C-alpha atoms as a printed R data frame, in Angstrom:
   type eleno elety resid chain resno       x       y       z
1  ATOM     1    CA   UNK     A     1   7.430  -2.660  -6.471
2  ATOM     2    CA   UNK     A     2   6.900   1.597  -5.326
3  ATOM     3    CA   UNK     A     3   7.275   1.954  -1.529
4  ATOM     4    CA   UNK     A     4   7.095   5.450  -0.390
5  ATOM     5    CA   UNK     A     5   8.854   5.970   3.034
6  ATOM     6    CA   UNK     A     6   8.102   8.809   4.742
7  ATOM     7    CA   UNK     A     7  10.089   9.163   8.248
8  ATOM     8    CA   UNK     A     8   7.032  11.526  10.221
9  ATOM     9    CA   UNK     A     9   4.244   8.717   9.903
10 ATOM    10    CA   UNK     A    10   3.580   4.877  11.372
11 ATOM    11    CA   UNK     A    11   2.494   3.971   7.767
12 ATOM    12    CA   UNK     A    12   4.341   2.722   4.977
13 ATOM    13    CA   UNK     A    13   2.567   2.879   2.125
14 ATOM    14    CA   UNK     A    14   2.807   0.575  -0.304
15 ATOM    15    CA   UNK     A    15   0.706  -0.018  -3.165
16 ATOM    16    CA   UNK     A    16  -1.374  -3.170  -4.347
17 ATOM    17    CA   UNK     A    17  -0.252  -4.672  -7.974
18 ATOM    18    CA   UNK     A    18  -3.244  -5.126  -8.812
19 ATOM    19    CA   UNK     A    19  -4.117  -1.093  -9.307
20 ATOM    20    CA   UNK     A    20  -5.105   0.257 -12.239
21 ATOM    21    CA   UNK     A    21  -1.870   2.566 -12.381
22 ATOM    22    CA   UNK     A    22  -0.054  -0.509 -11.529
23 ATOM    23    CA   UNK     A    23  -1.088  -2.695 -15.199
24 ATOM    24    CA   UNK     A    24  -0.820   0.420 -17.365
25 ATOM    25    CA   UNK     A    25   2.368   1.346 -16.854
26 ATOM    26    CA   UNK     A    26   3.464  -2.325 -16.064
27 ATOM    27    CA   UNK     A    27   4.691  -1.590 -12.492
28 ATOM    28    CA   UNK     A    28   5.279  -4.274 -10.220
29 ATOM    29    CA   UNK     A    29   3.607  -4.278  -6.954
30 ATOM    30    CA   UNK     A    30   2.435  -6.236  -3.881
31 ATOM    31    CA   UNK     A    31   1.166  -8.608  -3.670
32 ATOM    32    CA   UNK     A    32  -0.974  -9.840  -0.895
33 ATOM    33    CA   UNK     A    33  -1.673 -13.342  -2.049
34 ATOM    34    CA   UNK     A    34   2.528 -14.290  -1.398
35 ATOM    35    CA   UNK     A    35   2.140 -13.133   2.599
36 ATOM    36    CA   UNK     A    36   1.337 -15.208   5.410
37 ATOM    37    CA   UNK     A    37   0.488 -11.727   7.702
38 ATOM    38    CA   UNK     A    38  -0.941  -9.941   5.855
39 ATOM    39    CA   UNK     A    39  -4.354  -8.459   8.045
40 ATOM    40    CA   UNK     A    40  -7.182  -6.243   7.430
41 ATOM    41    CA   UNK     A    41  -7.687  -3.863   9.753
42 ATOM    42    CA   UNK     A    42 -11.264  -3.049   9.991
43 ATOM    43    CA   UNK     A    43 -13.532  -2.516   6.233
44 ATOM    44    CA   UNK     A    44 -14.131   1.244   6.564
45 ATOM    45    CA   UNK     A    45 -12.383   2.815   3.446
46 ATOM    46    CA   UNK     A    46  -9.979   5.690   4.163
47 ATOM    47    CA   UNK     A    47  -9.015   8.417   2.295
48 ATOM    48    CA   UNK     A    48  -6.177  10.813   2.699
49 ATOM    49    CA   UNK     A    49  -4.784  13.470   0.866
50 ATOM    50    CA   UNK     A    50  -1.409  14.346   0.013
51 ATOM    51    CA   UNK     A    51  -0.265  17.806  -2.300
52 ATOM    52    CA   UNK     A    52   1.239  15.642  -4.333
53 ATOM    53    CA   UNK     A    53  -1.763  13.546  -4.842
54 ATOM    54    CA   UNK     A    54  -4.873  11.391  -2.764
55 ATOM    55    CA   UNK     A    55  -4.658   7.639  -1.267
56 ATOM    56    CA   UNK     A    56  -8.965   5.785  -1.190
57 ATOM    57    CA   UNK     A    57  -8.261   2.297   0.027
58 ATOM    58    CA   UNK     A    58  -8.452  -0.420   2.982
59 ATOM    59    CA   UNK     A    59  -5.780  -0.854   6.094
60 ATOM    60    CA   UNK     A    60  -3.710  -3.412   6.337
61 ATOM    61    CA   UNK     A    61  -1.267  -4.157   8.677
62 ATOM    62    CA   UNK     A    62   1.279  -6.688   7.610
63 ATOM    63    CA   UNK     A    63   5.138  -7.723   8.210
64 ATOM    64    CA   UNK     A    64   7.929  -5.924   5.945
65 ATOM    65    CA   UNK     A    65  11.200  -6.417   6.692
66 ATOM    66    CA   UNK     A    66  13.977  -4.286   4.954
67 ATOM    67    CA   UNK     A    67  17.625  -4.954   4.527
């Protein structure tokens, strides 16, 4: 699973397993069907641009535990 840790942000960007880029490159990702705590924040599509690329999709909320 690919996770981008941004210590200057309140958001963690976790790519969904169903994305085309994951299937093409044989990568794993977040499987939303396996989460009991996942909640959609809103129905609007959000677009975020970085220096190295961009993301587009919905904001979701979930519990994440590391360690």
